[in-house]
N, C-alpha and C positions, 0 to 999 in steps of 0.2 A: 242264095247265100248259104255257104257251108259254115257251120258253127260247131263249137265244142261246148257241150253241156256236161255237168256233173250232177250227181244226185243232191237233192236238198239236204242240207246239214253237213255237207263235206267241210271238213275243217279249213279255216281260212289259210292256214299254212300250206295245205296241199293245193288249194286254188291258186295261191300266189306262185307256188313253184311251177305248176302246170302253165300258168299264164307266162311266166318268165321264159320257160323253155319254148313255148309256142312262138312268142315274139322273137326270140333268138333264131328259131328255125326260119321264120318268115323274113328275116333279114339276110339269109343266105342266098347268094346270087343264083345258084343252081335251082334252088326251090322256087325262087321268084320266076326264073325262066320257065320252069314246068307249069307254073300257074298261068303265065302269059300264053304258053302254047295251048292251054285249055280255055283261053279267053276269060281268065279269072284274074281278079286283082286282090292280092292278099292284103288284109288289113288287120293289124294287131291293135288292140286297145286294152284298157284296164277292165277288170271284172265289173267294176261299178258302171263304167260307160256302157258295156255290153248289156248289163242288167237293165239299165235305163232304156236302151234301144228295144229290148225284148218287151218290156212293159208297155212302151209306147206303141209298138206294132200290135200287141195283144189288144190294147184299148181301141186302136183304129180299126183293125179288122173285126173285132167283136162288135163294134158299133155298126159296121157295114152289114155283117151277118144279121143283126137284129133288124136294121132298117129294111134290108132286102128280103127279110123273112126266109132266109136260107135254112133248109132242114136237111138232116141226114137221115136217110131211110134205114 
């Protein structure tokens, strides 16, 4: 999953503008074609939906790391 992140504290106005431009780009047929050639499926969502997904993944993978006692040397 390729994603776009911005630093914490980025003004909502900038986040909204970036999101709008990315969603617009992802609707372009040529861009969708390039994604398909790379076996990728472009998905645009709202910043709130993406934030929810990131939190959910963080919690899920964090739990697995703790349960499996994975350590980084």
